[in-house]
C-alpha positions in Angstrom: 6.1 -23.4 -30.5 8.4 -25.7 -30.8 9.0 -28.5 -28.1 12.1 -30.4 -27.1 12.5 -32.5 -23.8 15.3 -33.0 -21.4 15.9 -35.6 -19.0 18.9 -36.3 -16.6 18.7 -40.1 -17.8 18.1 -38.9 -21.6 20.7 -39.3 -24.4 22.1 -36.2 -26.5 21.8 -38.6 -29.5 17.9 -38.6 -28.9 15.8 -36.4 -31.0 14.2 -35.0 -28.1 11.4 -34.5 -29.6 8.9 -36.5 -26.7 9.1 -37.1 -23.2 10.1 -40.8 -24.0 13.3 -39.6 -26.1 14.7 -37.0 -24.0 17.8 -35.2 -24.5 20.2 -35.4 -21.8 21.7 -31.9 -21.5 19.9 -28.7 -21.8 23.0 -27.5 -23.7 22.1 -30.0 -26.1 18.5 -28.9 -26.6 19.2 -25.0 -26.9 21.9 -26.1 -30.0 19.3 -28.2 -31.5 16.3 -26.3 -31.4 15.4 -23.3 -33.6 13.4 -20.4 -32.1 11.7 -17.2 -33.7 9.4 -14.9 -32.3 6.5 -16.9 -34.1 7.6 -20.3 -33.2 9.4 -20.1 -29.3 11.4 -23.0 -28.5 10.1 -24.6 -25.0 12.9 -26.6 -23.4 10.8 -28.8 -21.0 13.1 -30.4 -18.3 11.9 -33.4 -16.4 11.8 -33.8 -12.6 15.7 -34.2 -11.5 19.3 -32.5 -10.9 21.0 -31.2 -13.9 24.6 -30.4 -13.2 28.2 -31.2 -14.2 28.1 -34.3 -11.9 24.8 -35.6 -12.6 24.1 -35.6 -16.3 27.3 -33.9 -17.5 25.6 -30.3 -17.8 27.9 -27.6 -19.1 27.7 -24.0 -17.6 26.7 -21.5 -18.0 23.7 -22.6 -19.8 23.0 -20.1 -22.7 19.7 -19.1 -23.4 18.9 -17.1 -26.9 15.7 -15.4 -28.1 12.4 -16.7 -27.8 13.6 -19.9 -25.7 11.4 -21.0 -22.6 13.2 -23.2 -20.3 10.2 -25.0 -18.5 10.5 -27.1 -15.6 7.7 -29.1 -14.0 7.6 -27.8 -10.4 10.6 -25.7 -9.0 11.3 -28.1 -6.2 11.9 -31.0 -8.3 14.0 -29.4 -11.2 17.3 -28.2 -10.0 19.8 -26.6 -12.2 23.2 -26.6 -10.1 26.0 -25.1 -11.3 28.0 -26.3 -8.2 30.0 -23.1 -7.9 31.8 -23.4 -11.3 30.2 -20.5 -13.5 26.7 -18.7 -13.8 24.0 -21.3 -14.0 22.4 -19.3 -16.8 23.6 -16.3 -19.0 21.7 -14.2 -21.6 23.5 -12.5 -24.6 21.1 -10.7 -26.6 18.0 -12.8 -25.8 14.8 -11.4 -26.2 11.6 -12.7 -25.0 13.4 -15.3 -22.9 11.7 -17.6 -20.1 12.7 -19.3 -17.1 10.0 -20.8 -15.3 9.0 -23.7 -12.3 12.6 -24.5 -11.6 15.7 -24.1 -9.1 18.7 -21.9 -9.9 21.7 -22.6 -7.6 25.0 -23.2 -7.0 26.0 -20.4 -9.7 29.2 -18.4 -8.9 30.8 -15.8 -11.1 32.3 -12.5 -11.0 28.6 -11.0 -12.0 25.6 -12.7 -12.0 26.0 -15.7 -10.0 22.7 -17.3 -10.8 21.8 -15.7 -13.9 23.7 -13.0 -16.0 22.0 -10.6 -18.1 25.4 -9.0 -19.9 23.9 -7.3 -23.0 20.6 -5.7 -23.4 18.2 -8.8 -23.4 14.8 -9.7 -22.0 13.8 -12.1 -19.3 10.9 -13.1 -17.4 11.6 -15.7 -14.4 8.5 -17.4 -13.0 7.6 -19.5 -10.2 11.6 -20.0 -9.4 13.7 -20.5 -6.4 16.9 -18.9 -6.8 19.5 -19.9 -4.2 22.8 -20.3 -2.8 24.3 -18.1 -5.9 27.0 -15.8 -5.1 28.5 -12.9 -7.7 32.1 -11.8 -6.7 31.1 -8.2 -7.8 27.5 -7.6 -9.0 24.2 -9.5 -8.6 24.1 -12.9 -6.4 21.0 -14.3 -7.9 20.5 -12.2 -10.9 22.6 -9.6 -12.7 21.2 -7.5 -15.3 23.3 -5.3 -17.3 20.2 -3.9 -19.7 17.1 -5.1 -20.6 13.9 -5.5 -19.1 13.7 -8.1 -16.4 10.4 -9.5 -14.8 10.0 -11.7 -11.8 6.9 -13.4 -10.7 6.2 -16.0 -7.8 9.6 -16.5 -7.3 12.0 -16.8 -4.0 15.3 -15.6 -3.9 17.1 -17.2 -0.9 20.6 -16.8 0.6 22.3 -15.3 -2.3 25.4 -12.9 -2.1 27.1 -10.4 -3.7 30.3 -8.8 -2.9 29.1 -5.8 -4.3 25.8 -4.7 -5.3 22.6 -6.8 -5.2 22.7 -9.8 -3.3 19.3 -10.9 -4.6 19.2 -8.7 -7.7 21.2 -6.0 -9.2 19.6 -4.2 -12.1 21.2 -1.3 -14.1 19.0 0.7 -17.2 15.7 -0.7 -18.6 13.1 -2.3 -16.6 12.4 -4.1 -13.5 9.0 -5.6 -12.5 8.9 -7.8 -9.5 5.6 -9.3 -8.5 4.5 -11.7 -5.4 8.0 -12.6 -4.7 10.2 -13.2 -1.6 14.0 -12.1 -0.6 15.1 -13.7 2.2 18.5 -13.9 3.5 20.1 -12.3 0.8 23.3 -10.5 1.3 25.5 -7.5 -0.2 28.8 -8.1 1.5 30.5 -4.9 0.9 28.2 -2.3 -0.3 24.3 -1.5 -1.3 21.0 -3.6 -1.3 21.0 -7.2 0.4 17.6 -7.8 -1.5 17.5 -5.6 -4.5 20.1 -2.9 -5.8 18.8 -0.7 -8.8 20.6 2.1 -10.6 19.8 4.4 -13.5 16.9 2.0 -14.4 13.8 3.4 -16.6 11.3 2.0 -14.0 10.9 -0.1 -10.8 7.8 -1.9 -10.0 7.7 -4.1 -7.1 4.2 -5.2 -5.8 3.0 -7.7 -3.2 6.6 -8.7 -2.1 8.2 -9.4 0.9 11.9 -8.7 2.1 13.3 -10.8 5.4 16.2 -10.5 6.8 18.4 -9.4 4.1 21.5 -7.5 4.8 23.9 -4.7 3.3 27.0 -3.7 4.9 26.5 -0.2 3.7 22.8 1.0 2.7 19.6 -0.5 1.9 19.5 -3.9 3.9 15.9 -4.8 2.3 16.4 -2.5 -1.1 18.8 0.2 -2.7 17.2 2.4 -5.4 19.8 5.2 -6.9 18.3 7.4 -9.5 15.7 5.3 -11.1 11.8 6.1 -10.7 9.8 3.6 -8.9 6.5 2.5 -7.6 6.5 0.1 -4.6 2.8 -1.2 -3.6 1.7 -3.7 -1.0 5.4 -4.4 -0.1 6.7 -5.8 3.4 10.3 -5.1 4.9 11.0 -7.2 7.7 14.1 -7.3 9.9 16.7 -6.0 7.0 19.6 -4.4 8.4 23.0 -2.8 7.5 26.2 -3.6 9.0 28.4 -0.2 8.6 29.2 2.4 11.3 27.7 4.8 8.6 24.9 2.2 7.2 21.5 4.0 5.8 18.1 2.3 5.5 18.3 -0.9 7.1 14.6 -1.7 4.8 14.9 0.9 2.1 17.3 3.3 1.2 16.4 5.8 -1.8 18.7 8.3 -3.4 17.9 10.7 -5.9 19.6 13.4 -7.4 17.4 13.8 -10.9 14.0 14.3 -11.7 12.7 10.8 -12.1 9.0 10.1 -12.8 6.9 8.6 -10.6 8.6 8.1 -7.1 6.0 6.4 -5.0 5.5 3.9 -2.3 1.8 2.6 -1.3 0.7 0.6 1.4 4.2 -1.0 2.4 4.9 -1.8 5.9 8.4 -1.5 7.4 9.2 -3.5 10.6 12.0 -4.4 12.9 14.8 -3.2 10.5 18.2 -1.7 11.6 20.5 0.8 10.3 22.8 3.8 11.7 20.5 6.2 10.2 17.0 5.4 8.7 16.1 2.2 10.4 13.2 1.6 8.6 13.7 4.1 5.5 16.3 6.7 4.5 15.9 9.1 1.4 18.1 11.3 0.2 16.6 13.5 -2.5 17.5 16.7 -4.2 15.0 17.4 -7.1 12.7 14.4 -7.4 9.9 14.3 -4.4 9.0 10.6 -3.5 5.7 10.4 -2.0 5.0 7.6 0.6 1.3 6.8 1.1 -0.5 4.4 3.4 2.7 2.9 5.1 3.4 1.7 8.4 6.7 1.9 10.1 6.7 -0.2 13.2 9.5 -0.8 15.5 12.6 -0.1 13.6 16.0 1.0 14.8 18.7 3.3 14.2 21.7 3.6 16.1 21.9 7.6 15.4 19.3 9.2 13.6 15.6 8.4 12.5 14.4 5.2 13.8 11.3 5.2 11.5 12.5 7.3 8.9 15.7 9.5 8.1 14.9 12.4 5.5 17.6 14.5 3.6 16.0 16.6 0.8 12.2 16.6 -0.1 9.4 13.9 0.8 6.0 13.7 1.1 4.2 11.3 3.8 0.7 11.0 3.5 -1.3 8.9 5.7 1.6 7.0 7.5 1.6 5.5 11.0 4.8 5.8 12.5 4.9 3.8 15.9 7.4 2.2 18.2 10.6 2.9 16.5 14.0 3.7 18.0 16.9 6.1 17.9 19.5 8.0 19.4 18.1 11.2 17.7 14.3 11.4 16.1 13.0 8.1 17.0 10.0 8.6 14.6 11.6 10.9 12.4 14.9 12.6 11.5 15.1 15.6 9.0 18.1 17.5 7.9 18.2 20.3 5.0 14.4 18.6 4.3 11.3 20.3 2.8 9.2 17.2 4.0 5.5 17.5 4.0 3.7 15.2 6.6 -0.1 14.9 6.5 -2.4 13.1 8.4 -0.2 10.9 9.8 0.2 9.5 13.5 3.8 9.8 15.2 3.4 7.9 18.4 5.2 5.7 21.1 8.7 6.1 19.7 11.7 6.3 21.6 15.0 8.3 21.9 17.5 9.5 23.9 16.8 12.6 22.4 13.7 13.4 20.7 11.3 10.8 20.7 9.3 12.5 17.9 10.4 14.4 15.1 14.1 16.1 15.1 14.9 18.8 12.8 18.4 19.9 12.1 20.1 21.9 9.5 17.2 23.5 7.6 14.7 20.5 8.6 12.0 22.8 7.8 9.3 20.1 7.6 5.4 20.9 7.8 2.8 19.5 9.5 -0.8 19.2 8.9 -3.7 17.3 10.2 -0.9 15.0 12.1 -1.1 13.6 15.7 2.4 13.2 17.5 1.9 11.8 21.1 3.2 9.6 23.6 6.8 10.0 22.4 9.4 9.9 24.7 11.3 12.9 25.8 9.9 15.5 23.0 7.4 15.5 20.2 9.2 17.8 18.1 12.6 19.7 18.3 14.5 21.8 15.8 18.2 23.0 15.8 19.0 26.0 12.9 15.4 24.7 11.6 11.9 25.9 11.5 9.6 23.1 11.1 5.7 24.0 11.0 2.5 22.7 12.1 -0.9 23.0 11.8 -4.1 21.6 12.7 -2.3 19.0 14.7 -2.5 17.4 18.2 1.1 17.7 19.3 2.1 16.5 23.1 3.2 19.2 25.3 2.0 21.9 22.5 3.3 23.7 19.1 2.4 27.2 18.1 0.3 26.9 15.0 -3.2 27.6 13.5 -5.6 25.1 14.9 -3.1 22.8 17.1 -4.1 21.2 20.0 -2.3 19.2 22.7 -4.7 17.2 24.3 -4.7 13.3 24.6 -5.9 11.8 21.2 -7.5 8.8 22.9 -6.2 6.1 20.7 -8.3 2.8 21.1 -5.4 0.4 22.3 -1.9 1.9 21.5 -0.5 -0.8 23.6 -2.0 -3.2 20.8 -1.0 -1.0 18.0 -4.3 0.0 17.7 -4.1 3.9 16.8 -7.7 4.5 15.9 -9.7 7.2 17.6 -12.3 6.8 20.6 -16.0 7.2 19.3 -18.9 7.1 21.5 -20.6 5.8 18.5 -18.5 2.7 18.6 -19.2 2.3 22.4 -16.0 4.3 23.5 -16.6 6.1 27.1 -15.8 9.2 25.1 -14.8 11.1 21.7 -10.9 12.0 20.7 -10.6 15.4 20.5 -9.0 14.6 16.9 -12.3 14.1 15.4 -13.6 16.5 13.2 -10.4 18.7 14.2 -8.1 18.7 10.9 -8.2 21.2 8.1 -10.6 20.6 5.4 -13.2 18.0 4.1 -12.1 14.2 4.2 -13.0 14.2 0.1 -10.8 17.1 -0.4 -7.5 15.4 0.8 -6.6 13.7 -2.4 -3.6 11.8 -3.5 -2.7 9.4 -6.7 -0.5 6.1 -7.0 -0.3 4.8 -10.6 -3.6 6.3 -11.9 -5.5 5.3 -8.9 -7.1 8.7 -7.0 -7.9 8.2 -3.5 -9.2 10.6 -0.7 -9.5 10.3 3.1 -13.4 9.7 2.5 -12.5 6.3 1.8 -10.6 5.4 5.0 -11.7 5.7 8.7 -10.1 6.4 12.1 -13.2 4.2 14.0 -13.3 0.7 15.3 -16.1 -0.2 13.3 -14.9 1.1 10.0 -17.5 3.8 9.0 -15.6 6.2 7.1 -14.4 10.0 7.7 -17.2 12.3 7.2 -17.4 16.0 8.2 -14.0 17.7 8.7 -11.3 15.6 8.4 -9.8 13.6 11.4 -6.2 14.2 12.5 -3.9 11.3 12.4 -3.5 8.2 10.2 -6.4 6.8 8.8 -7.0 3.3 8.2 -7.7 1.3 4.9 -11.3 0.0 5.3 -11.5 -3.8 5.4 -12.5 -5.4 2.0 -12.2 -2.3 0.1 -11.1 -3.3 -3.4 -8.7 -1.0 -5.5 -8.4 -0.5 -9.1 -4.8 1.2 -9.9 -3.9 2.0 -13.6 -0.5 0.9 -14.7 0.5 0.9 -17.9 3.7 -1.4 -18.8 5.7 -1.1 -21.5 8.1 -3.8 -22.0 9.6 -5.5 -25.3 6.7 -7.9 -26.5 7.5 -11.5 -26.4 5.7 -12.3 -29.5 5.4 -10.5 -32.9 3.4 -11.7 -35.4 1.4 -10.8 -38.7 -0.9 -13.6 -38.0 -3.5 -13.4 -35.6 -3.1 -15.4 -32.4 -5.0 -15.9 -29.1 -3.9 -14.1 -25.7 -4.2 -14.6 -22.3 -3.0 -12.1 -19.7 -2.3 -12.4 -15.7 -3.2 -9.0 -14.1 -2.4 -8.8 -10.9 -4.8 -6.4 -8.3 -3.9 -4.7 -5.1 -6.0 -7.6 -3.3 -3.7 -10.5 -4.6 -6.1 -12.0 -6.8 -4.7 -13.1 -10.3 -7.3 -12.6 -13.0 -7.4 -14.2 -16.4 -8.5 -11.8 -19.1 -8.8 -12.4 -23.0 -7.4 -9.7 -25.2 -7.6 -8.6 -28.7 -4.8 -6.1 -29.5 -4.8 -4.2 -32.6 -1.8 -1.7 -33.4 -2.2 1.6 -35.5 -0.4 -0.1 -38.6 -2.9 -3.0 -38.3 -0.4 -5.3 -39.3 1.5 -6.3 -36.4 0.0 -8.0 -33.3 2.1 -8.0 -29.9 2.0 -8.7 -26.1 4.0 -8.9 -23.2 2.4 -11.9 -20.5 2.0 -11.7 -17.1 
């Protein structure tokens, strides 16, 4: 790579080739340097503030292909546009990186912090993106085409008048890993933390969304007509403010068939909206799958404290507890063909039907599930025909294998909904043990190439796996378990070369560990080597 050095106390007449002879402005470095796929330009920023006031910086900072803007530490390198323009703008910039710095004080119609206006590819790593504003779309980052990857980055108090307070992404791919979205806001429309529309693929893993808000829908995140994989994310205290707002934590709207669409091991807690406090899903053709998720303490002013479902959805092995709404404290379903399997819906509250409320052909199907300790009623239907089999439903419900006995949760007051087993020292066995339909190993599902069965989970306090017939209700992951999902990322390469080169890739597994692997890559032609890092 070709390296240049910049420091606020430098001088643009310097050569910039060493830390002792730095340039003064980032703009001078981008104009002075030369970057190719084989020889990227790395611009090293010394600690300090880069702004019009401090070093005469000009904004936006234009980044082109194969440029790496590298700070020393994100808290020590501050690039501040002082509300004059976007901080950074990419124009047909491929294989561009921004890392280890703070992007702040940006203000523009679109892309307050970073604007990606034409198809470009950007990786943001270990950055703080804060206090940026867009008069229209993308307060933190506005991406109008191209692959955007964000790793180990915090989005804090960014805002947009329209879509995406933290990130607005359209077309191509978005990959987010180990990021935090805190107190971002969409002032008038959708997606306080993230808003995505017509993207080719959205992957968000190991990330945290807290106290974000949107005026209409998707306080934490809004997804519109794009395939998505969400894994190990937490949505806490996000909200919508409009009297028709949907999806306090997450709003999904799918009218086209998109593959894949899955949410795996995410937690939705204390989110608020008019409908779908935790999650709102309206899916016409696509059938998203929600696996191993927890919906706890979410609130809806009208419908579906935990979830509001319109259309098709699969809920497999979910815990839906302590949510509240006017109708359907746990789940509200309308015009729906949702399948709910091995889930526990308990201790939810509502003025009318605390458990599951179905209306207008909300023909949901419940299997191997527990609906108990909900306020007023477990299930109620208006112009709908829900079915249930092999379920434990308080106050009873007609269907094969159904029971209505106390499931004997271990400690529901402490949000522990495992089942009592004499073998663990409990005074009695739960009637839900071995009362489901089928064997645990037959209850299979898949996420990102990872095949799972309930035989790898437990309903017991001693973490012994489920055996014999499947237990009813939610099964807990076994502590210390290691998962190995297979996720294929097809991104624009950062390097293309006809010469051999060394490659290290950072792989993130579901246990949050980062593992360094050496790779050797050969394509079919045997001539061009390429890789996409991180």
